[in-house]
C-alpha positions in Angstrom: -150.2 26.5 -57.8 -146.3 26.2 -58.6 -147.0 22.9 -59.2 -149.5 22.5 -61.7 -148.1 24.9 -64.0 -144.8 23.1 -63.6 -146.8 20.1 -64.5 -149.0 21.4 -67.5 -145.1 23.3 -68.7 -143.6 19.1 -68.7 -146.5 17.7 -70.6 -146.9 21.0 -73.3 -142.7 19.7 -74.0 -143.4 16.2 -74.3 -146.5 16.6 -76.3 -145.0 19.1 -78.9 -141.4 16.9 -79.0 -139.4 20.2 -77.5 -137.8 18.3 -74.3 -136.1 15.9 -77.6 -134.7 18.8 -79.1 -133.5 20.0 -76.1 -131.6 17.0 -75.5 -129.9 17.2 -78.6 -129.0 21.0 -78.2 -127.3 20.4 -74.9 -125.2 17.0 -76.5 -124.3 19.2 -79.5 -123.2 22.1 -77.2 -121.7 19.6 -74.8 -119.7 18.3 -77.9 -118.8 21.0 -79.7 -119.1 24.2 -78.4 -121.4 27.6 -78.5 -119.6 29.6 -81.4 -119.6 26.3 -83.7 -123.1 25.6 -82.8 -124.5 29.2 -83.4 -122.2 29.5 -87.1 -123.3 26.2 -87.8 -126.3 24.8 -86.8 -129.1 26.5 -88.7 -132.3 24.5 -87.3 -133.1 21.7 -85.2 -136.4 19.8 -85.0 -138.5 16.5 -84.4 -140.5 15.3 -87.8 -141.9 11.6 -87.5 -139.6 10.6 -84.1 -136.4 11.7 -85.3 -134.3 15.1 -84.7 -133.4 16.5 -87.9 -130.2 18.9 -87.6 -129.9 21.4 -90.4 -126.8 22.7 -91.3 -125.0 25.5 -92.8 -122.1 23.9 -94.4 -120.9 20.5 -95.2 -118.0 20.7 -93.0 -120.6 21.1 -90.1 -122.7 17.9 -92.1 -120.0 15.4 -92.0 -118.2 17.1 -88.0 -121.9 16.1 -86.5 -122.0 13.0 -88.5 -118.7 11.3 -87.3 -120.1 11.9 -83.5 -124.1 11.5 -84.1 -124.1 8.0 -82.4 -122.5 9.1 -79.0 -124.6 12.4 -79.1 -128.1 11.0 -78.4 -128.1 7.1 -78.3 -131.8 6.6 -78.0 -132.7 8.9 -80.7 -132.2 8.9 -84.3 -130.5 11.9 -85.9 -130.6 13.1 -89.3 -128.1 15.5 -90.9 -129.1 17.9 -93.6 
């Protein structure tokens, strides 16, 4: 029963592309830390196979843009 529920949840995450959001969030946390993310990142979403990161400030946008090629190499990231 546990395996069936886990499989259903994993499939749901893949269908809704939440796994991409989680990978992006983990990469941002690793690079910048929790305080930076809490203060500066407003939202992380997936639209049309692209990860969209919305920030609160221009400084945060610039900082993330400097590292976006090294954060998640296989995904296209757009910073707003």
